[in-house]
A tleap script that builds the chain and sets N, CA, C and O, in Angstrom:
source leaprc.protein.ff14SB
mol = sequence {
  NMET ALA LEU ALA GLY LYS THR CYS THR PRO
  CYS ARG GLY GLY VAL PRO PRO LEU GLY ARG
  ALA GLY ALA GLU GLY TYR LEU GLY GLU THR
  PRO HIE TRP VAL LEU LYS ASP ASP ALA THR
  ARG ILE GLU ARG SER PHE GLU PHE LYS ASN
  PHE ALA GLN ALA LEU GLU PHE VAL ASN LYS
  VAL GLY ALA LEU ALA GLU GLU GLU GLY HIE
  HIE PRO ASP ILE SER LEU GLY TRP GLY TYR
  CYS THR VAL LEU PHE TYR THR HIE LYS ILE
  LYS GLY LEU HIE GLU ASN ASP PHE ILE MET
  ALA ALA LYS THR ASP ALA LEU TYR GLU CGLY
}
set mol.1.N position { 19.976 44.861 63.085 }
set mol.1.CA position { 21.586 45.389 62.785 }
set mol.1.C position { 22.154 46.086 61.690 }
set mol.1.O position { 22.569 45.373 60.777 }
set mol.2.N position { 22.292 47.544 61.543 }
set mol.2.CA position { 22.562 48.156 60.353 }
set mol.2.C position { 23.262 46.924 59.824 }
set mol.2.O position { 23.478 45.902 60.476 }
set mol.3.N position { 23.664 47.196 58.277 }
set mol.3.CA position { 24.025 46.788 57.259 }
set mol.3.C position { 25.788 46.684 57.460 }
set mol.3.O position { 26.461 45.674 57.665 }
set mol.4.N position { 26.103 47.696 57.359 }
set mol.4.CA position { 27.485 48.262 57.988 }
set mol.4.C position { 28.467 47.456 58.942 }
set mol.4.O position { 29.679 47.258 58.860 }
set mol.5.N position { 27.289 46.967 60.105 }
set mol.5.CA position { 27.691 46.191 61.104 }
set mol.5.C position { 27.527 44.611 60.681 }
set mol.5.O position { 27.897 43.739 61.466 }
set mol.6.N position { 27.176 44.409 59.893 }
set mol.6.CA position { 27.188 43.225 59.430 }
set mol.6.C position { 28.355 42.358 58.756 }
set mol.6.O position { 29.134 43.116 58.178 }
set mol.7.N position { 28.737 40.974 58.642 }
set mol.7.CA position { 29.966 40.503 58.194 }
set mol.7.C position { 29.076 39.337 56.460 }
set mol.7.O position { 28.013 38.733 56.312 }
set mol.8.N position { 29.757 39.481 55.962 }
set mol.8.CA position { 29.173 38.797 54.640 }
set mol.8.C position { 29.304 37.210 55.377 }
set mol.8.O position { 30.217 36.746 56.059 }
set mol.9.N position { 28.146 36.672 54.988 }
set mol.9.CA position { 28.020 35.165 54.766 }
set mol.9.C position { 28.605 34.235 53.379 }
set mol.9.O position { 28.103 34.738 52.374 }
set mol.10.N position { 29.196 33.452 53.137 }
set mol.10.CA position { 29.782 32.892 51.940 }
set mol.10.C position { 28.528 32.327 51.217 }
set mol.10.O position { 27.898 31.485 51.857 }
set mol.11.N position { 28.203 32.562 50.343 }
set mol.11.CA position { 27.371 32.140 49.488 }
set mol.11.C position { 27.694 31.526 48.297 }
set mol.11.O position { 28.145 32.096 47.303 }
set mol.12.N position { 27.366 29.931 48.462 }
set mol.12.CA position { 27.577 28.933 47.557 }
set mol.12.C position { 26.889 28.752 46.249 }
set mol.12.O position { 27.504 28.007 45.486 }
set mol.13.N position { 26.072 29.108 45.915 }
set mol.13.CA position { 25.156 29.029 44.930 }
set mol.13.C position { 23.726 28.515 45.466 }
set mol.13.O position { 23.519 28.352 46.668 }
set mol.14.N position { 22.919 28.314 44.637 }
set mol.14.CA position { 21.823 27.887 44.873 }
set mol.14.C position { 20.754 28.413 45.728 }
set mol.14.O position { 19.762 27.761 46.056 }
set mol.15.N position { 21.019 29.717 46.102 }
set mol.15.CA position { 20.541 30.708 46.718 }
set mol.15.C position { 19.498 31.383 45.679 }
set mol.15.O position { 20.176 31.529 44.662 }
set mol.16.N position { 18.443 31.776 45.466 }
set mol.16.CA position { 17.757 32.804 44.888 }
set mol.16.C position { 18.103 34.286 44.771 }
set mol.16.O position { 17.820 34.898 45.801 }
set mol.17.N position { 18.705 35.129 43.682 }
set mol.17.CA position { 19.084 36.421 43.978 }
set mol.17.C position { 17.591 37.098 44.543 }
set mol.17.O position { 16.434 36.680 44.562 }
set mol.18.N position { 18.170 38.194 44.928 }
set mol.18.CA position { 17.094 38.841 45.689 }
set mol.18.C position { 15.933 39.732 44.401 }
set mol.18.O position { 16.599 40.434 43.641 }
set mol.19.N position { 14.779 39.757 44.182 }
set mol.19.CA position { 13.786 40.119 43.143 }
set mol.19.C position { 14.342 41.911 43.336 }
set mol.19.O position { 15.226 42.379 44.054 }
set mol.20.N position { 13.441 42.548 42.411 }
set mol.20.CA position { 13.572 43.861 42.556 }
set mol.20.C position { 13.046 44.552 43.849 }
set mol.20.O position { 13.477 45.627 44.265 }
set mol.21.N position { 12.085 43.829 44.424 }
set mol.21.CA position { 11.245 44.343 45.549 }
set mol.21.C position { 12.258 44.475 46.714 }
set mol.21.O position { 12.542 45.472 47.378 }
set mol.22.N position { 12.841 42.904 46.804 }
set mol.22.CA position { 13.776 42.753 47.938 }
set mol.22.C position { 15.206 43.656 47.506 }
set mol.22.O position { 15.973 43.781 48.461 }
set mol.23.N position { 15.597 44.192 46.430 }
set mol.23.CA position { 16.785 44.655 46.261 }
set mol.23.C position { 16.455 46.211 46.766 }
set mol.23.O position { 17.168 46.796 47.581 }
set mol.24.N position { 15.563 46.645 46.309 }
set mol.24.CA position { 15.018 48.394 46.479 }
set mol.24.C position { 14.850 48.256 47.903 }
set mol.24.O position { 15.276 49.306 48.384 }
set mol.25.N position { 14.441 47.488 48.834 }
set mol.25.CA position { 14.434 47.308 50.659 }
set mol.25.C position { 15.612 47.877 51.053 }
set mol.25.O position { 15.608 48.827 51.835 }
set mol.26.N position { 16.743 47.359 50.555 }
set mol.26.CA position { 17.969 47.277 50.974 }
set mol.26.C position { 18.708 49.132 50.783 }
set mol.26.O position { 19.467 49.811 51.475 }
set mol.27.N position { 17.905 49.375 49.353 }
set mol.27.CA position { 18.509 50.919 49.157 }
set mol.27.C position { 18.129 52.115 50.325 }
set mol.27.O position { 18.657 53.222 50.219 }
set mol.28.N position { 17.359 51.877 51.232 }
set mol.28.CA position { 17.291 52.682 52.555 }
set mol.28.C position { 18.455 52.697 52.922 }
set mol.28.O position { 18.843 53.860 53.025 }
set mol.29.N position { 19.551 51.642 53.285 }
set mol.29.CA position { 20.596 51.685 53.975 }
set mol.29.C position { 21.803 52.108 53.120 }
set mol.29.O position { 22.860 52.262 53.733 }
set mol.30.N position { 21.799 52.313 51.814 }
set mol.30.CA position { 22.913 52.277 50.566 }
set mol.30.C position { 22.295 53.287 49.797 }
set mol.30.O position { 22.017 52.945 48.647 }
set mol.31.N position { 21.997 54.482 50.138 }
set mol.31.CA position { 20.922 55.195 49.454 }
set mol.31.C position { 21.804 55.987 48.125 }
set mol.31.O position { 21.110 56.575 47.296 }
set mol.32.N position { 23.005 55.990 47.983 }
set mol.32.CA position { 23.756 56.290 47.123 }
set mol.32.C position { 24.260 55.405 45.690 }
set mol.32.O position { 24.845 55.714 44.652 }
set mol.33.N position { 23.658 54.086 46.289 }
set mol.33.CA position { 23.653 53.309 45.322 }
set mol.33.C position { 22.311 53.135 44.744 }
set mol.33.O position { 21.219 53.375 45.260 }
set mol.34.N position { 22.723 52.463 43.045 }
set mol.34.CA position { 21.841 52.492 41.921 }
set mol.34.C position { 21.544 51.345 41.840 }
set mol.34.O position { 22.336 50.579 42.389 }
set mol.35.N position { 20.221 50.664 41.093 }
set mol.35.CA position { 20.258 49.243 40.867 }
set mol.35.C position { 20.492 49.309 39.218 }
set mol.35.O position { 20.009 50.107 38.414 }
set mol.36.N position { 21.344 48.260 39.006 }
set mol.36.CA position { 21.405 48.184 37.354 }
set mol.36.C position { 21.382 46.894 36.663 }
set mol.36.O position { 21.601 45.892 37.343 }
set mol.37.N position { 21.194 46.797 35.661 }
set mol.37.CA position { 20.839 45.249 34.666 }
set mol.37.C position { 19.786 44.704 35.361 }
set mol.37.O position { 19.891 43.771 36.156 }
set mol.38.N position { 18.349 45.516 34.948 }
set mol.38.CA position { 17.221 44.639 35.807 }
set mol.38.C position { 17.571 44.643 37.427 }
set mol.38.O position { 17.038 43.783 38.128 }
set mol.39.N position { 18.174 45.294 37.825 }
set mol.39.CA position { 17.871 44.966 39.373 }
set mol.39.C position { 18.918 43.768 39.793 }
set mol.39.O position { 18.668 43.101 40.796 }
set mol.40.N position { 20.084 43.510 39.015 }
set mol.40.CA position { 21.013 42.266 39.330 }
set mol.40.C position { 22.189 42.837 39.783 }
set mol.40.O position { 23.045 42.081 40.240 }
set mol.41.N position { 22.450 44.353 39.732 }
set mol.41.CA position { 23.800 44.369 40.282 }
set mol.41.C position { 23.514 45.884 40.981 }
set mol.41.O position { 22.595 46.531 40.479 }
set mol.42.N position { 24.221 46.456 42.060 }
set mol.42.CA position { 24.029 47.957 42.380 }
set mol.42.C position { 25.544 48.529 42.388 }
set mol.42.O position { 26.548 47.993 42.858 }
set mol.43.N position { 25.412 49.792 41.722 }
set mol.43.CA position { 26.845 50.655 41.599 }
set mol.43.C position { 26.721 51.896 42.075 }
set mol.43.O position { 25.630 52.461 42.003 }
set mol.44.N position { 27.927 52.572 42.689 }
set mol.44.CA position { 28.163 53.532 42.923 }
set mol.44.C position { 29.472 54.664 42.333 }
set mol.44.O position { 30.590 54.151 42.295 }
set mol.45.N position { 29.378 55.990 41.932 }
set mol.45.CA position { 30.537 56.610 41.725 }
set mol.45.C position { 30.831 57.277 42.698 }
set mol.45.O position { 29.981 57.731 43.464 }
set mol.46.N position { 32.339 57.483 42.857 }
set mol.46.CA position { 32.543 58.340 43.997 }
set mol.46.C position { 33.628 59.316 43.505 }
set mol.46.O position { 34.470 59.035 42.652 }
set mol.47.N position { 33.548 60.125 43.941 }
set mol.47.CA position { 34.380 61.765 43.224 }
set mol.47.C position { 35.453 62.098 44.451 }
set mol.47.O position { 35.277 62.097 45.670 }
set mol.48.N position { 36.584 62.370 43.683 }
set mol.48.CA position { 38.129 62.659 44.858 }
set mol.48.C position { 38.758 63.640 43.607 }
set mol.48.O position { 38.626 63.715 42.386 }
set mol.49.N position { 39.369 64.199 44.459 }
set mol.49.CA position { 40.050 65.649 43.795 }
set mol.49.C position { 41.108 65.255 42.992 }
set mol.49.O position { 41.473 66.090 42.165 }
set mol.50.N position { 41.778 64.042 43.030 }
set mol.50.CA position { 42.936 63.657 42.499 }
set mol.50.C position { 43.228 62.313 42.059 }
set mol.50.O position { 42.486 61.454 42.535 }
set mol.51.N position { 43.973 61.991 41.403 }
set mol.51.CA position { 43.948 60.252 41.056 }
set mol.51.C position { 44.321 59.550 42.513 }
set mol.51.O position { 43.736 58.577 42.988 }
set mol.52.N position { 45.379 60.235 43.085 }
set mol.52.CA position { 46.259 59.587 43.984 }
set mol.52.C position { 44.991 59.135 45.020 }
set mol.52.O position { 45.025 58.020 45.540 }
set mol.53.N position { 43.973 59.986 45.263 }
set mol.53.CA position { 42.865 59.800 46.723 }
set mol.53.C position { 41.954 59.185 45.976 }
set mol.53.O position { 41.048 58.900 46.759 }
set mol.54.N position { 41.565 58.672 44.491 }
set mol.54.CA position { 40.643 57.694 44.266 }
set mol.54.C position { 41.703 56.037 44.091 }
set mol.54.O position { 41.153 54.942 43.974 }
set mol.55.N position { 43.022 56.191 44.107 }
set mol.55.CA position { 43.510 55.108 44.108 }
set mol.55.C position { 43.661 54.728 45.425 }
set mol.55.O position { 43.570 53.512 45.598 }
set mol.56.N position { 43.916 55.565 46.654 }
set mol.56.CA position { 44.059 55.022 47.816 }
set mol.56.C position { 42.822 54.591 48.170 }
set mol.56.O position { 42.858 53.583 48.875 }
set mol.57.N position { 41.520 55.094 47.872 }
set mol.57.CA position { 40.413 54.417 47.956 }
set mol.57.C position { 40.100 53.214 47.526 }
set mol.57.O position { 39.586 52.326 48.205 }
set mol.58.N position { 40.431 53.155 46.288 }
set mol.58.CA position { 40.264 51.469 45.822 }
set mol.58.C position { 41.182 50.852 46.469 }
set mol.58.O position { 40.693 49.774 46.808 }
set mol.59.N position { 42.237 50.932 46.829 }
set mol.59.CA position { 43.490 49.986 47.797 }
set mol.59.C position { 42.287 50.066 49.409 }
set mol.59.O position { 42.210 49.121 50.194 }
set mol.60.N position { 41.859 50.768 49.499 }
set mol.60.CA position { 40.742 50.747 50.915 }
set mol.60.C position { 39.644 49.479 50.793 }
set mol.60.O position { 39.391 48.623 51.641 }
set mol.61.N position { 39.096 49.646 49.490 }
set mol.61.CA position { 38.195 48.728 49.336 }
set mol.61.C position { 38.651 47.599 48.584 }
set mol.61.O position { 37.781 46.728 48.566 }
set mol.62.N position { 39.632 47.300 47.989 }
set mol.62.CA position { 39.974 46.006 48.031 }
set mol.62.C position { 40.228 45.338 49.304 }
set mol.62.O position { 39.783 44.219 49.561 }
set mol.63.N position { 40.934 46.021 50.087 }
set mol.63.CA position { 41.216 45.289 51.337 }
set mol.63.C position { 40.073 45.007 52.118 }
set mol.63.O position { 40.058 44.062 52.906 }
set mol.64.N position { 39.169 45.725 51.959 }
set mol.64.CA position { 37.623 45.031 52.735 }
set mol.64.C position { 37.076 44.014 52.096 }
set mol.64.O position { 36.367 43.157 52.625 }
set mol.65.N position { 37.417 44.077 50.820 }
set mol.65.CA position { 37.153 43.082 49.932 }
set mol.65.C position { 37.358 41.531 50.088 }
set mol.65.O position { 36.763 40.454 50.143 }
set mol.66.N position { 38.700 42.180 50.125 }
set mol.66.CA position { 39.376 40.594 50.908 }
set mol.66.C position { 39.173 40.094 52.211 }
set mol.66.O position { 39.133 38.897 52.497 }
set mol.67.N position { 39.038 41.095 53.040 }
set mol.67.CA position { 38.830 40.659 54.484 }
set mol.67.C position { 37.404 40.090 54.523 }
set mol.67.O position { 37.185 39.162 55.301 }
set mol.68.N position { 36.403 40.575 53.739 }
set mol.68.CA position { 34.857 39.938 53.830 }
set mol.68.C position { 34.771 38.896 52.759 }
set mol.68.O position { 33.839 38.109 52.924 }
set mol.69.N position { 35.343 38.746 51.948 }
set mol.69.CA position { 35.372 37.386 50.678 }
set mol.69.C position { 34.713 37.495 49.937 }
set mol.69.O position { 34.074 36.568 49.440 }
set mol.70.N position { 34.627 38.983 49.526 }
set mol.70.CA position { 33.243 39.302 48.418 }
set mol.70.C position { 34.030 40.682 47.626 }
set mol.70.O position { 34.486 41.574 48.342 }
set mol.71.N position { 34.100 40.739 46.687 }
set mol.71.CA position { 34.835 41.337 45.556 }
set mol.71.C position { 34.077 41.937 44.398 }
set mol.71.O position { 33.391 41.344 43.565 }
set mol.72.N position { 34.326 43.205 44.503 }
set mol.72.CA position { 33.538 44.282 43.554 }
set mol.72.C position { 34.062 44.200 42.197 }
set mol.72.O position { 34.993 43.398 42.134 }
set mol.73.N position { 33.739 44.831 40.952 }
set mol.73.CA position { 34.223 45.085 40.005 }
set mol.73.C position { 34.669 46.523 40.084 }
set mol.73.O position { 33.687 47.164 40.460 }
set mol.74.N position { 35.611 47.256 39.917 }
set mol.74.CA position { 36.032 48.455 40.504 }
set mol.74.C position { 36.805 49.305 38.752 }
set mol.74.O position { 37.681 48.934 37.970 }
set mol.75.N position { 35.690 50.800 38.825 }
set mol.75.CA position { 36.999 51.332 37.403 }
set mol.75.C position { 37.223 52.386 38.164 }
set mol.75.O position { 36.452 52.988 38.911 }
set mol.76.N position { 38.480 52.586 37.886 }
set mol.76.CA position { 39.242 53.837 38.365 }
set mol.76.C position { 39.605 54.543 37.315 }
set mol.76.O position { 39.859 53.970 36.256 }
set mol.77.N position { 39.697 56.026 37.454 }
set mol.77.CA position { 40.053 56.811 36.805 }
set mol.77.C position { 40.695 58.081 37.162 }
set mol.77.O position { 41.013 57.839 38.326 }
set mol.78.N position { 41.224 59.672 36.843 }
set mol.78.CA position { 41.521 60.385 37.664 }
set mol.78.C position { 40.177 61.136 37.989 }
set mol.78.O position { 39.243 61.389 37.228 }
set mol.79.N position { 40.378 61.505 39.697 }
set mol.79.CA position { 39.411 62.361 40.351 }
set mol.79.C position { 38.140 60.833 40.593 }
set mol.79.O position { 37.463 61.020 41.604 }
set mol.80.N position { 37.861 59.781 40.012 }
set mol.80.CA position { 36.774 59.045 40.355 }
set mol.80.C position { 37.048 57.784 40.437 }
set mol.80.O position { 38.132 57.384 40.014 }
set mol.81.N position { 36.034 56.825 41.051 }
set mol.81.CA position { 36.232 55.400 40.919 }
set mol.81.C position { 34.961 54.497 40.724 }
set mol.81.O position { 34.708 54.267 41.906 }
set mol.82.N position { 34.380 54.099 40.291 }
set mol.82.CA position { 32.830 53.543 39.985 }
set mol.82.C position { 33.043 51.983 41.028 }
set mol.82.O position { 33.893 51.152 40.712 }
set mol.83.N position { 32.243 51.818 42.112 }
set mol.83.CA position { 32.359 50.448 42.370 }
set mol.83.C position { 31.071 49.340 41.975 }
set mol.83.O position { 29.933 49.800 42.062 }
set mol.84.N position { 31.179 48.371 41.686 }
set mol.84.CA position { 30.033 47.538 41.318 }
set mol.84.C position { 29.774 46.210 41.877 }
set mol.84.O position { 30.529 45.298 41.537 }
set mol.85.N position { 28.831 45.979 42.672 }
set mol.85.CA position { 28.607 44.525 43.507 }
set mol.85.C position { 27.435 43.689 42.681 }
set mol.85.O position { 26.403 44.059 42.121 }
set mol.86.N position { 28.062 42.394 42.860 }
set mol.86.CA position { 26.655 41.525 43.011 }
set mol.86.C position { 27.509 39.925 42.849 }
set mol.86.O position { 28.603 39.597 42.391 }
set mol.87.N position { 26.528 39.294 43.394 }
set mol.87.CA position { 27.125 37.793 43.653 }
set mol.87.C position { 27.072 36.958 42.366 }
set mol.87.O position { 26.100 36.517 41.753 }
set mol.88.N position { 28.628 36.847 42.086 }
set mol.88.CA position { 28.349 36.070 40.623 }
set mol.88.C position { 27.878 34.504 40.553 }
set mol.88.O position { 27.473 33.904 39.557 }
set mol.89.N position { 28.035 34.034 41.811 }
set mol.89.CA position { 27.361 32.698 41.855 }
set mol.89.C position { 26.021 32.750 41.610 }
set mol.89.O position { 25.613 32.027 40.702 }
set mol.90.N position { 25.229 33.434 42.200 }
set mol.90.CA position { 24.077 33.637 41.573 }
set mol.90.C position { 23.211 34.489 40.607 }
set mol.90.O position { 22.004 34.563 40.373 }
set mol.91.N position { 24.509 35.198 40.069 }
set mol.91.CA position { 23.987 35.922 39.073 }
set mol.91.C position { 23.155 36.938 39.125 }
set mol.91.O position { 22.375 37.284 38.237 }
set mol.92.N position { 23.357 37.563 40.460 }
set mol.92.CA position { 22.813 38.781 41.032 }
set mol.92.C position { 22.724 38.798 42.283 }
set mol.92.O position { 23.437 38.089 42.994 }
set mol.93.N position { 21.699 39.734 42.803 }
set mol.93.CA position { 22.019 40.467 44.111 }
set mol.93.C position { 21.901 39.612 45.046 }
set mol.93.O position { 21.306 38.586 44.717 }
set mol.94.N position { 22.346 39.689 46.348 }
set mol.94.CA position { 22.413 39.026 47.706 }
set mol.94.C position { 22.443 40.169 48.788 }
set mol.94.O position { 22.805 41.300 48.463 }
set mol.95.N position { 22.100 39.901 49.950 }
set mol.95.CA position { 22.379 40.706 51.108 }
set mol.95.C position { 23.795 41.111 50.930 }
set mol.95.O position { 23.927 42.334 50.897 }
set mol.96.N position { 25.126 40.283 50.782 }
set mol.96.CA position { 26.356 40.581 51.102 }
set mol.96.C position { 26.282 41.651 50.135 }
set mol.96.O position { 26.709 42.690 50.639 }
set mol.97.N position { 25.895 41.801 48.910 }
set mol.97.CA position { 26.045 43.159 48.206 }
set mol.97.C position { 26.204 44.315 49.145 }
set mol.97.O position { 27.111 45.003 49.613 }
set mol.98.N position { 24.598 44.182 49.214 }
set mol.98.CA position { 24.167 45.743 50.054 }
set mol.98.C position { 25.041 45.955 51.680 }
set mol.98.O position { 25.036 47.034 52.272 }
set mol.99.N position { 25.757 44.687 52.212 }
set mol.99.CA position { 26.722 44.662 53.457 }
set mol.99.C position { 27.835 45.350 52.653 }
set mol.99.O position { 28.272 46.437 53.031 }
set mol.100.N position { 28.237 44.824 51.707 }
set mol.100.CA position { 29.631 45.711 50.800 }
set mol.100.C position { 29.257 47.090 50.503 }
set mol.100.O position { 30.055 48.004 50.711 }
set mol.101.N position { 28.578 47.210 50.228 }
set mol.101.CA position { 28.051 48.590 49.298 }
set mol.101.C position { 27.994 49.720 50.980 }
set mol.101.O position { 28.453 50.861 51.024 }
set mol.102.N position { 27.446 49.127 51.955 }
set mol.102.CA position { 27.357 50.160 53.386 }
set mol.102.C position { 28.700 50.313 53.912 }
set mol.102.O position { 29.366 51.328 54.115 }
set mol.103.N position { 28.928 49.208 54.070 }
set mol.103.CA position { 31.197 49.425 54.184 }
set mol.103.C position { 31.431 50.165 53.306 }
set mol.103.O position { 31.501 51.325 53.713 }
set mol.104.N position { 31.624 50.031 52.051 }
set mol.104.CA position { 32.345 50.777 51.295 }
set mol.104.C position { 31.849 52.488 51.491 }
set mol.104.O position { 32.592 53.466 51.571 }
set mol.105.N position { 30.593 52.450 51.525 }
set mol.105.CA position { 30.323 53.924 51.822 }
set mol.105.C position { 30.814 54.866 53.104 }
set mol.105.O position { 30.740 56.091 53.202 }
set mol.106.N position { 31.403 53.783 54.170 }
set mol.106.CA position { 31.481 54.005 55.433 }
set mol.106.C position { 32.926 53.984 54.936 }
set mol.106.O position { 33.471 53.796 56.023 }
set mol.107.N position { 33.628 54.026 54.319 }
set mol.107.CA position { 35.104 54.360 53.930 }
set mol.107.C position { 35.395 55.368 53.115 }
set mol.107.O position { 36.502 55.829 52.837 }
set mol.108.N position { 34.079 55.763 52.656 }
set mol.108.CA position { 34.554 57.041 51.951 }
set mol.108.C position { 34.293 58.394 52.544 }
set mol.108.O position { 33.231 58.734 53.066 }
set mol.109.N position { 35.617 59.302 52.380 }
set mol.109.CA position { 35.492 60.582 53.045 }
set mol.109.C position { 35.044 61.841 52.390 }
set mol.109.O position { 35.357 62.976 52.750 }
set mol.110.N position { 34.226 61.497 51.323 }
set mol.110.CA position { 33.934 62.658 50.438 }
set mol.110.C position { 33.206 63.690 50.999 }
set mol.110.O position { 32.926 64.684 50.328 }
savepdb mol mol.pdb
quit
């Protein structure tokens, strides 16, 4: 099943984070995302025509995060936002981060 069709599963900790190879395997379905911080985070920047469009997108991502129970770090400015995912409880990446990346990509109309 494609990542965007999956639902995040609660991560209670005690699960090892994905290694670099595992994380790189998920990048095929999330090609605009980049690994950061020694493959413990994924990040993507999105461009918009103005601040209002960027803010509207951030609000959509926020609503999705609430639905899925998996929350990103988001930076917002005029004409852009940057979204960063990682699983806090395991201090690294989990499949949930890539599910959210794929779902976030589906929200983007750029």
